[in-house]
N, CA and C atoms as a LAMMPS dump frame, in Angstrom:
ITEM: TIMESTEP
0
ITEM: NUMBER OF ATOMS
525
ITEM: BOX BOUNDS ff ff ff
-5.0000000000000000e+02 5.0000000000000000e+02
-5.0000000000000000e+02 5.0000000000000000e+02
-5.0000000000000000e+02 5.0000000000000000e+02
ITEM: ATOMS id mol type element x y z
1 1 1 N -214.272 230.308 -68.547
2 1 2 C -213.36 229.985 -69.587
3 1 3 C -213.507 230.374 -71.083
4 2 1 N -214.981 230.453 -71.02
5 2 2 C -215.419 231.1 -72.244
6 2 3 C -214.686 232.376 -72.584
7 3 1 N -214.799 233.026 -71.686
8 3 2 C -214.282 234.667 -71.803
9 3 3 C -212.767 234.327 -72.355
10 4 1 N -212.127 233.612 -71.844
11 4 2 C -211.06 233.292 -72.236
12 4 3 C -210.493 232.859 -73.79
13 5 1 N -211.502 231.814 -73.95
14 5 2 C -211.557 231.594 -75.219
15 5 3 C -211.852 232.646 -76.519
16 6 1 N -212.842 233.62 -76.023
17 6 2 C -213.109 234.624 -76.84
18 6 3 C -211.982 235.723 -76.885
19 7 1 N -211.183 235.877 -75.968
20 7 2 C -210.216 236.915 -75.988
21 7 3 C -208.924 236.283 -76.938
22 8 1 N -208.452 235.01 -76.668
23 8 2 C -207.553 234.001 -77.187
24 8 3 C -207.746 234.171 -78.69
25 9 1 N -209.278 234.246 -79.33
26 9 2 C -209.598 234.312 -80.88
27 9 3 C -209.432 235.705 -81.289
28 10 1 N -209.163 236.632 -80.671
29 10 2 C -208.872 237.849 -81.211
30 10 3 C -207.777 237.81 -82.063
31 11 1 N -207.717 238.804 -83.193
32 11 2 C -206.763 238.852 -83.927
33 11 3 C -205.173 239.149 -83.312
34 12 1 N -205.266 239.958 -82.481
35 12 2 C -203.875 240.329 -81.706
36 12 3 C -203.425 239.364 -80.975
37 13 1 N -204.693 238.695 -80.089
38 13 2 C -204.095 237.471 -79.366
39 13 3 C -203.523 236.246 -80.005
40 14 1 N -204.143 236.128 -81.371
41 14 2 C -203.813 234.996 -82.114
42 14 3 C -202.289 235.444 -82.765
43 15 1 N -201.963 236.755 -83.24
44 15 2 C -200.881 237.01 -83.73
45 15 3 C -199.627 236.904 -82.399
46 16 1 N -199.9 237.211 -81.536
47 16 2 C -198.971 237.357 -80.325
48 16 3 C -198.748 235.853 -79.921
49 17 1 N -199.625 234.912 -79.594
50 17 2 C -199.257 233.597 -79.274
51 17 3 C -198.418 232.727 -80.284
52 18 1 N -198.847 233.239 -81.45
53 18 2 C -198.232 232.427 -82.779
54 18 3 C -196.834 232.792 -82.802
55 19 1 N -196.634 234.231 -82.778
56 19 2 C -195.441 234.787 -82.939
57 19 3 C -194.46 234.477 -81.643
58 20 1 N -194.857 234.361 -80.607
59 20 2 C -194.107 234.081 -79.527
60 20 3 C -193.517 232.587 -79.535
61 21 1 N -194.682 231.419 -80.027
62 21 2 C -194.36 230.162 -80.036
63 21 3 C -193.386 230.239 -81.048
64 22 1 N -193.469 230.684 -82.089
65 22 2 C -192.363 230.476 -83.036
66 22 3 C -190.974 231.142 -82.869
67 23 1 N -190.884 232.048 -82.371
68 23 2 C -189.612 232.639 -81.673
69 23 3 C -188.944 231.568 -80.754
70 24 1 N -189.845 230.77 -79.613
71 24 2 C -189.326 229.914 -78.793
72 24 3 C -188.778 228.508 -79.973
73 25 1 N -189.753 228.19 -80.757
74 25 2 C -189.168 226.902 -81.266
75 25 3 C -187.962 227.297 -82.495
76 26 1 N -188.165 228.376 -83.005
77 26 2 C -187.219 228.583 -84.121
78 26 3 C -185.7 228.862 -83.625
79 27 1 N -185.877 230.016 -82.692
80 27 2 C -184.931 230.783 -82.229
81 27 3 C -184.109 230.302 -80.662
82 28 1 N -185.012 229.9 -79.703
83 28 2 C -184.668 230.207 -78.563
84 28 3 C -184.172 228.687 -78.264
85 29 1 N -185.065 227.676 -78.657
86 29 2 C -184.816 226.214 -77.99
87 29 3 C -183.494 225.671 -78.936
88 30 1 N -183.511 225.962 -80.304
89 30 2 C -182.337 225.318 -80.645
90 30 3 C -180.83 226.097 -80.091
91 31 1 N -180.846 227.465 -79.82
92 31 2 C -179.837 227.904 -79.2
93 31 3 C -179.351 227.457 -77.716
94 32 1 N -180.207 226.763 -77.19
95 32 2 C -179.944 226.343 -75.951
96 32 3 C -178.674 225.267 -75.732
97 33 1 N -177.754 225.691 -74.41
98 33 2 C -176.535 225.046 -74.451
99 33 3 C -176.714 223.487 -74.247
100 34 1 N -177.467 222.809 -74.598
101 34 2 C -177.8 221.468 -74.053
102 34 3 C -176.76 220.43 -74.645
103 35 1 N -176.234 220.709 -75.443
104 35 2 C -175.584 219.76 -76.103
105 35 3 C -175.724 218.487 -76.79
106 36 1 N -177.176 218.366 -77.211
107 36 2 C -177.743 217.176 -78.028
108 36 3 C -179.106 217.503 -78.33
109 37 1 N -179.723 216.652 -79.009
110 37 2 C -181.223 216.754 -79.635
111 37 3 C -181.965 216.72 -78.151
112 38 1 N -182.968 217.268 -78.038
113 38 2 C -184 217.364 -76.945
114 38 3 C -184.835 216.265 -77.029
115 39 1 N -185.283 215.716 -76.109
116 39 2 C -186.064 214.416 -75.818
117 39 3 C -187.442 214.767 -76.457
118 40 1 N -187.913 216.244 -75.971
119 40 2 C -189.028 216.562 -76.27
120 40 3 C -189.365 216.62 -77.818
121 41 1 N -188.326 216.629 -78.684
122 41 2 C -188.54 216.838 -80.04
123 41 3 C -188.721 215.308 -80.853
124 42 1 N -188.675 214.401 -80.125
125 42 2 C -188.675 213.155 -80.605
126 42 3 C -189.826 212.433 -80.617
127 43 1 N -190.134 211.505 -81.236
128 43 2 C -191.349 210.881 -81.586
129 43 3 C -191.826 209.976 -80.213
130 44 1 N -190.591 209.58 -79.543
131 44 2 C -190.538 208.918 -78.617
132 44 3 C -189.358 208.234 -78.411
133 45 1 N -188.812 207.593 -77.308
134 45 2 C -187.574 207.076 -77.33
135 45 3 C -187.332 206.056 -76.318
136 46 1 N -186.329 204.934 -76.568
137 46 2 C -186.171 203.909 -75.454
138 46 3 C -184.995 204.213 -74.46
139 47 1 N -184.948 203.205 -73.464
140 47 2 C -184.088 203.246 -72.217
141 47 3 C -182.742 203.77 -72.852
142 48 1 N -182.027 202.741 -73.732
143 48 2 C -181.073 203.334 -74.249
144 48 3 C -180.483 204.435 -74.755
145 49 1 N -181.663 204.625 -75.595
146 49 2 C -181.481 205.969 -76.185
147 49 3 C -181.59 207.029 -75.315
148 50 1 N -182.521 207.121 -74.205
149 50 2 C -182.455 208.088 -73.111
150 50 3 C -181.105 208.32 -72.386
151 51 1 N -180.599 206.986 -72.152
152 51 2 C -179.615 206.978 -71.187
153 51 3 C -178.262 207.639 -72.327
154 52 1 N -178.112 207.27 -73.384
155 52 2 C -177.294 207.858 -74.295
156 52 3 C -177.7 209.442 -74.503
157 53 1 N -178.584 209.791 -74.72
158 53 2 C -178.881 211.353 -74.562
159 53 3 C -178.484 212.085 -73.21
160 54 1 N -178.956 211.639 -72.05
161 54 2 C -178.587 212.336 -70.937
162 54 3 C -177.032 212.291 -70.771
163 55 1 N -176.228 211.211 -71.214
164 55 2 C -174.921 211.35 -71.057
165 55 3 C -174.395 212.265 -72.041
166 56 1 N -174.883 212.46 -73.054
167 56 2 C -174.233 213.371 -74.399
168 56 3 C -174.594 214.613 -73.649
169 57 1 N -175.651 215.067 -73.016
170 57 2 C -175.902 216.381 -72.688
171 57 3 C -174.721 216.919 -71.591
172 58 1 N -174.246 216.229 -70.73
173 58 2 C -173.324 216.141 -69.825
174 58 3 C -174.3 217.075 -68.62
175 59 1 N -173.376 217.023 -67.395
176 59 2 C -173.903 217.848 -66.558
177 59 3 C -174.525 219.268 -66.664
178 60 1 N -173.901 219.92 -67.419
179 60 2 C -174.233 221.557 -67.596
180 60 3 C -175.546 221.23 -68.727
181 61 1 N -175.427 220.433 -69.642
182 61 2 C -176.429 220.357 -70.574
183 61 3 C -177.725 219.991 -69.715
184 62 1 N -177.348 219.043 -68.786
185 62 2 C -178.841 218.638 -68.348
186 62 3 C -179.58 219.369 -67.491
187 63 1 N -178.512 220.316 -66.511
188 63 2 C -179.093 221.519 -65.663
189 63 3 C -179.73 222.762 -66.786
190 64 1 N -179.119 222.994 -68.045
191 64 2 C -179.64 223.804 -68.74
192 64 3 C -181.201 223.013 -69.24
193 65 1 N -181.123 221.909 -69.811
194 65 2 C -182.207 221.338 -70.156
195 65 3 C -183.574 221.498 -69.037
196 66 1 N -183.132 220.983 -67.953
197 66 2 C -183.997 221.174 -66.809
198 66 3 C -184.552 222.313 -66.543
199 67 1 N -183.578 223.552 -66.556
200 67 2 C -184.2 224.97 -66.362
201 67 3 C -185.191 225.374 -67.419
202 68 1 N -184.845 224.836 -68.839
203 68 2 C -185.678 225.081 -69.938
204 68 3 C -187.065 224.392 -69.849
205 69 1 N -186.988 223.502 -69.252
206 69 2 C -188.43 222.421 -69.459
207 69 3 C -189.195 223.062 -68.282
208 70 1 N -188.719 223.868 -67.237
209 70 2 C -189.488 224.323 -65.972
210 70 3 C -189.638 225.836 -66.282
211 71 1 N -189.182 226.504 -67.497
212 71 2 C -189.377 227.755 -67.84
213 71 3 C -189.956 227.903 -69.173
214 72 1 N -189.003 227.726 -70.192
215 72 2 C -189.587 228.194 -71.249
216 72 3 C -190.327 227.09 -71.66
217 73 1 N -190.213 225.861 -71.485
218 73 2 C -191.068 224.799 -72.19
219 73 3 C -192.331 224.61 -71.292
220 74 1 N -192.444 225.204 -70.391
221 74 2 C -193.793 225.583 -69.836
222 74 3 C -194.693 226.526 -70.276
223 75 1 N -193.662 227.704 -70.849
224 75 2 C -194.246 228.858 -71.634
225 75 3 C -194.835 228.245 -73.044
226 76 1 N -194.352 227.684 -73.696
227 76 2 C -194.726 226.882 -75.091
228 76 3 C -196.052 226.454 -75.061
229 77 1 N -196.217 225.399 -74.167
230 77 2 C -197.587 224.618 -74.158
231 77 3 C -198.614 225.812 -73.885
232 78 1 N -198.587 226.799 -73.082
233 78 2 C -199.308 227.618 -72.871
234 78 3 C -199.717 228.574 -73.971
235 79 1 N -198.54 228.628 -74.702
236 79 2 C -198.67 229.769 -76.087
237 79 3 C -199.173 229.074 -77.272
238 80 1 N -198.623 227.581 -77.583
239 80 2 C -199.736 227.152 -78.57
240 80 3 C -201.007 226.72 -78.368
241 81 1 N -201.351 226.287 -76.908
242 81 2 C -202.499 226.055 -76.554
243 81 3 C -203.732 227.003 -76.73
244 82 1 N -203.032 228.361 -76.381
245 82 2 C -203.978 229.512 -76.816
246 82 3 C -204.251 230.035 -77.95
247 83 1 N -203.033 229.701 -78.855
248 83 2 C -203.358 229.912 -80.43
249 83 3 C -204.337 228.819 -80.807
250 84 1 N -204.237 227.912 -80.388
251 84 2 C -205.13 226.807 -81.156
252 84 3 C -206.325 226.818 -80.629
253 85 1 N -206.484 226.921 -79.288
254 85 2 C -207.888 227.215 -78.778
255 85 3 C -208.552 228.595 -79.395
256 86 1 N -207.625 229.621 -79.601
257 86 2 C -208.188 230.907 -80.131
258 86 3 C -208.538 230.601 -81.641
259 87 1 N -207.769 229.877 -82.385
260 87 2 C -208.318 229.621 -83.778
261 87 3 C -209.942 228.7 -83.906
262 88 1 N -209.46 227.693 -82.907
263 88 2 C -210.802 226.849 -82.865
264 88 3 C -212.325 227.53 -82.504
265 89 1 N -211.977 228.301 -81.409
266 89 2 C -212.857 229.3 -81.081
267 89 3 C -213.547 230.188 -81.88
268 90 1 N -212.347 230.698 -82.788
269 90 2 C -212.678 231.902 -83.531
270 90 3 C -213.386 231.012 -85.194
271 91 1 N -212.96 229.961 -85.543
272 91 2 C -213.685 229.349 -86.561
273 91 3 C -214.738 228.3 -86.422
274 92 1 N -215.167 228.483 -85.18
275 92 2 C -216.102 227.327 -84.915
276 92 3 C -217.409 227.417 -85.939
277 93 1 N -217.988 226.476 -86.458
278 93 2 C -219.235 226.633 -87.532
279 93 3 C -220.562 227.059 -86.619
280 94 1 N -220.432 226.898 -85.418
281 94 2 C -221.731 227.34 -84.614
282 94 3 C -221.57 227.446 -83.092
283 95 1 N -222.207 228.086 -82.173
284 95 2 C -222.049 228.766 -81.175
285 95 3 C -221.701 227.43 -80.016
286 96 1 N -222.516 226.227 -80.574
287 96 2 C -222.545 225.192 -79.747
288 96 3 C -221.433 224.075 -79.688
289 97 1 N -220.511 224.889 -80.803
290 97 2 C -219.197 223.92 -80.979
291 97 3 C -218.01 224.507 -80.074
292 98 1 N -218.135 225.549 -79.281
293 98 2 C -217.239 226.313 -78.574
294 98 3 C -216.296 225.262 -77.576
295 99 1 N -217.003 224.233 -77.276
296 99 2 C -216.409 223.384 -76.086
297 99 3 C -214.859 222.935 -76.731
298 100 1 N -214.971 222.741 -78.225
299 100 2 C -214.052 222.105 -78.92
300 100 3 C -212.561 222.794 -78.497
301 101 1 N -212.666 224.043 -78.037
302 101 2 C -211.591 224.919 -77.935
303 101 3 C -210.763 224.428 -76.608
304 102 1 N -211.32 223.694 -75.852
305 102 2 C -210.831 222.889 -74.888
306 102 3 C -209.767 221.986 -75.011
307 103 1 N -209.728 221.383 -76.634
308 103 2 C -208.856 220.398 -76.605
309 103 3 C -207.616 220.966 -76.845
310 104 1 N -207.048 222.102 -77.182
311 104 2 C -205.652 222.303 -77.103
312 104 3 C -205.031 222.54 -75.655
313 105 1 N -206.119 222.919 -74.686
314 105 2 C -205.632 222.729 -73.573
315 105 3 C -205.415 221.471 -72.954
316 106 1 N -206.103 220.847 -73.338
317 106 2 C -205.598 219.171 -73.02
318 106 3 C -204.292 218.654 -73.516
319 107 1 N -203.905 219.118 -74.693
320 107 2 C -202.669 218.691 -75.434
321 107 3 C -201.695 219.6 -74.644
322 108 1 N -201.912 221.028 -74.005
323 108 2 C -201.076 221.462 -73.384
324 108 3 C -200.601 221.172 -72.068
325 109 1 N -201.68 220.517 -71.45
326 109 2 C -201.662 219.626 -70.292
327 109 3 C -200.618 218.45 -70.432
328 110 1 N -200.975 217.543 -71.624
329 110 2 C -200.039 216.48 -71.709
330 110 3 C -198.381 217.018 -71.917
331 111 1 N -198.246 217.962 -72.498
332 111 2 C -196.871 218.481 -72.672
333 111 3 C -196.412 218.784 -71.424
334 112 1 N -197.418 219.535 -70.467
335 112 2 C -196.73 219.977 -69.092
336 112 3 C -196.105 218.6 -68.473
337 113 1 N -197.057 217.495 -68.225
338 113 2 C -196.728 216.255 -67.956
339 113 3 C -195.69 215.815 -68.385
340 114 1 N -195.182 215.974 -69.822
341 114 2 C -194.167 215.274 -70.431
342 114 3 C -192.758 215.908 -69.762
343 115 1 N -193.103 217.464 -69.829
344 115 2 C -191.78 218.356 -69.176
345 115 3 C -191.57 217.9 -67.611
346 116 1 N -192.407 217.486 -66.829
347 116 2 C -192.278 216.911 -65.477
348 116 3 C -191.523 215.722 -65.421
349 117 1 N -192.007 214.985 -66.505
350 117 2 C -191.26 213.573 -66.446
351 117 3 C -189.904 213.417 -66.896
352 118 1 N -189.615 214.773 -67.704
353 118 2 C -188.344 214.856 -68.48
354 118 3 C -187.215 215.411 -67.291
355 119 1 N -187.898 216.248 -66.544
356 119 2 C -187.241 216.733 -65.517
357 119 3 C -186.705 216.141 -64.381
358 120 1 N -187.521 215.343 -64.169
359 120 2 C -187.47 213.979 -63.018
360 120 3 C -186.124 213.042 -63.703
361 121 1 N -186.155 212.913 -64.922
362 121 2 C -184.81 211.954 -65.572
363 121 3 C -183.569 212.929 -65.253
364 122 1 N -183.735 214.163 -65.697
365 122 2 C -182.779 214.822 -65.752
366 122 3 C -182.051 215.125 -64.431
367 123 1 N -182.814 215.11 -63.457
368 123 2 C -182.549 215.264 -62
369 123 3 C -182.096 214.077 -61.577
370 124 1 N -182.591 213.183 -62.164
371 124 2 C -182.187 211.559 -61.368
372 124 3 C -180.953 211.109 -61.867
373 125 1 N -180.794 211.59 -63.162
374 125 2 C -179.432 210.583 -63.846
375 125 3 C -178.388 210.53 -63.242
376 126 1 N -177.903 209.52 -63.141
377 126 2 C -177.942 208.083 -63.901
378 126 3 C -179 207.369 -63.434
379 127 1 N -179.684 207.529 -62.416
380 127 2 C -180.635 206.642 -61.325
381 127 3 C -181.95 206.793 -61.994
382 128 1 N -182.148 206.245 -63.479
383 128 2 C -183.54 206.427 -63.834
384 128 3 C -183.8 205.068 -64.167
385 129 1 N -184.912 204.68 -64.317
386 129 2 C -185.634 203.207 -64.487
387 129 3 C -186.117 203.059 -65.891
388 130 1 N -186.248 202.036 -66.664
389 130 2 C -186.707 201.811 -67.967
390 130 3 C -188.33 201.99 -67.85
391 131 1 N -188.91 202.064 -66.647
392 131 2 C -190.358 202.595 -66.519
393 131 3 C -190.701 203.999 -66.493
394 132 1 N -189.708 204.698 -66.027
395 132 2 C -189.636 206.159 -65.898
396 132 3 C -189.445 206.649 -67.441
397 133 1 N -188.593 205.999 -67.939
398 133 2 C -188.379 206.336 -69.457
399 133 3 C -189.462 205.916 -70.355
400 134 1 N -190.282 205.05 -70.13
401 134 2 C -191.52 204.485 -70.889
402 134 3 C -192.617 205.655 -70.559
403 135 1 N -192.803 205.922 -69.283
404 135 2 C -193.746 207.125 -68.909
405 135 3 C -193.579 208.554 -69.635
406 136 1 N -192.195 208.729 -69.524
407 136 2 C -191.873 210.25 -70.026
408 136 3 C -191.764 209.843 -71.956
409 137 1 N -191.554 208.886 -72.344
410 137 2 C -191.705 208.684 -73.616
411 137 3 C -193.181 208.544 -74.457
412 138 1 N -194.122 207.837 -73.278
413 138 2 C -195.437 207.917 -73.671
414 138 3 C -196.173 209.687 -73.601
415 139 1 N -195.815 210.185 -72.724
416 139 2 C -196.296 211.564 -72.786
417 139 3 C -195.548 212.459 -74.06
418 140 1 N -194.759 211.75 -74.446
419 140 2 C -193.91 212.749 -75.644
420 140 3 C -194.753 212.202 -76.734
421 141 1 N -194.987 210.928 -76.968
422 141 2 C -195.738 210.363 -77.879
423 141 3 C -197.168 211.307 -77.929
424 142 1 N -197.811 211.102 -76.985
425 142 2 C -199.134 211.717 -76.646
426 142 3 C -199.307 213.038 -77.005
427 143 1 N -198.35 213.755 -76.686
428 143 2 C -198.442 215.29 -76.814
429 143 3 C -198.094 215.316 -78.3
430 144 1 N -197.309 214.976 -79.159
431 144 2 C -197.089 214.968 -80.581
432 144 3 C -198.585 214.859 -81.143
433 145 1 N -199.105 213.503 -80.853
434 145 2 C -200.215 213.291 -81.206
435 145 3 C -201.486 214.059 -81.268
436 146 1 N -201.547 214.616 -79.819
437 146 2 C -202.371 215.384 -79.318
438 146 3 C -202.403 217.131 -80.236
439 147 1 N -200.94 217.422 -80.357
440 147 2 C -200.838 218.789 -80.958
441 147 3 C -201.162 218.309 -82.289
442 148 1 N -200.853 217.52 -83.075
443 148 2 C -201.505 217.295 -84.612
444 148 3 C -202.998 217.205 -84.558
445 149 1 N -203.711 216.543 -83.906
446 149 2 C -205.019 216.602 -83.83
447 149 3 C -205.66 217.963 -83.666
448 150 1 N -205.052 218.456 -82.634
449 150 2 C -205.602 220.257 -82.489
450 150 3 C -205.177 220.806 -83.676
451 151 1 N -204.029 220.818 -84.124
452 151 2 C -203.765 221.379 -85.334
453 151 3 C -204.609 221.06 -86.552
454 152 1 N -204.714 220.012 -86.853
455 152 2 C -205.733 219.588 -88.017
456 152 3 C -207.094 220.096 -87.441
457 153 1 N -207.457 220.196 -86.707
458 153 2 C -209.04 220.487 -86.387
459 153 3 C -209.146 221.819 -86.603
460 154 1 N -208.265 222.735 -86.041
461 154 2 C -208.054 224.309 -86.324
462 154 3 C -207.952 224.556 -87.764
463 155 1 N -207.079 223.773 -88.412
464 155 2 C -206.901 223.981 -89.951
465 155 3 C -208.408 223.675 -90.675
466 156 1 N -208.69 222.771 -90.215
467 156 2 C -210.084 222.079 -90.964
468 156 3 C -211.3 223.22 -90.61
469 157 1 N -211.284 223.501 -89.446
470 157 2 C -212.492 224.587 -89.133
471 157 3 C -212.122 226.042 -89.872
472 158 1 N -210.945 226.576 -90.004
473 158 2 C -210.429 227.478 -90.571
474 158 3 C -210.64 227.28 -92.235
475 159 1 N -210.558 226.282 -92.758
476 159 2 C -210.872 226 -94.169
477 159 3 C -212.141 225.96 -94.694
478 160 1 N -213.293 225.547 -93.752
479 160 2 C -214.638 225.316 -93.618
480 160 3 C -215.137 226.83 -93.478
481 161 1 N -214.419 227.612 -93.023
482 161 2 C -215.19 229.161 -92.517
483 161 3 C -214.449 229.759 -93.521
484 162 1 N -213.522 229.595 -94.252
485 162 2 C -213.338 230.258 -95.471
486 162 3 C -214.157 229.666 -96.622
487 163 1 N -214.644 228.637 -96.663
488 163 2 C -215.364 228.142 -97.871
489 163 3 C -217.159 228.783 -97.668
490 164 1 N -217.167 228.888 -96.449
491 164 2 C -218.644 229.726 -96.102
492 164 3 C -218.53 231.013 -96.773
493 165 1 N -217.473 231.714 -96.132
494 165 2 C -217.351 233.032 -96.699
495 165 3 C -217.248 233.252 -98.216
496 166 1 N -216.486 232.281 -98.704
497 166 2 C -216.527 232.652 -100.252
498 166 3 C -217.683 232.341 -100.671
499 167 1 N -218.488 231.19 -100.568
500 167 2 C -219.888 231.077 -100.967
501 167 3 C -220.592 232.286 -100.753
502 168 1 N -220.781 232.749 -99.472
503 168 2 C -221.413 233.762 -99.325
504 168 3 C -220.907 235.172 -100.094
505 169 1 N -219.996 235.253 -100.338
506 169 2 C -219.526 236.531 -101.192
507 169 3 C -219.949 236.136 -102.491
508 170 1 N -219.973 235.12 -102.999
509 170 2 C -220.562 234.574 -104.506
510 170 3 C -222.015 235.007 -104.79
511 171 1 N -222.555 234.582 -103.436
512 171 2 C -224.242 234.46 -103.53
513 171 3 C -224.588 235.954 -103.477
514 172 1 N -223.709 236.764 -102.563
515 172 2 C -224.116 238.365 -102.393
516 172 3 C -223.744 239.097 -103.885
517 173 1 N -222.501 238.77 -104.556
518 173 2 C -222.478 239.392 -105.918
519 173 3 C -223.351 238.756 -106.845
520 174 1 N -223.847 237.654 -106.791
521 174 2 C -225.083 237.033 -107.663
522 174 3 C -226.438 237.897 -107.507
523 175 1 N -226.83 238.192 -106.361
524 175 2 C -228.003 238.779 -106.034
525 175 3 C -227.918 240.165 -106.396
C-alpha cells in the first residue's frame, strides 16, 4: 500500500485526482436529473426530511440517484481519498508519518457505506424505517466530519512543509 501512497503523492496523480473530483462535484452531480437536493450533501437528515426528499425525487429521480450513488458517487470517494492520501504522504514531516495517509481511505470507506445506505433507502421507498434513516444520516455526518479532518490534516502538513522550505531557503541565502 505504501507504493500506492507514493504514486498518489506525485504531481500528476494529485492533479488528476483533484481535477476529476472537482468535475464530478461542480459539473456532474448538479446536472443529475434527481429533482431535489441529494441527501449526501446534507449534514444529516431526519426521518420526515428523508421521506419528503425521496417523495420529491419521484420514481425517475430515485432511479437516477441510485444509479449515481452506485457509479459516480463510488468514484468520488476514491478520487478524494487518493488526492488527500497523496497530499498527506507528500507533505509528511518524516518517513514515520506515512501511515497518516490511511486516514483519507477510512473517510472514503465511510462515504461508500453512506452510499449503500442511501441506495437501500432509494430502492425500498416508501418502505423505509426511522432506524434505516438514522443509520444513513449517521454515515452522512461521519463522512463530512472525516473528510474535514483529513482535509485539515493535509492543509496543515502542506503549510508546515512550506514553512520548512521557506526557512531552509532563507538559511541558504544567509549562508
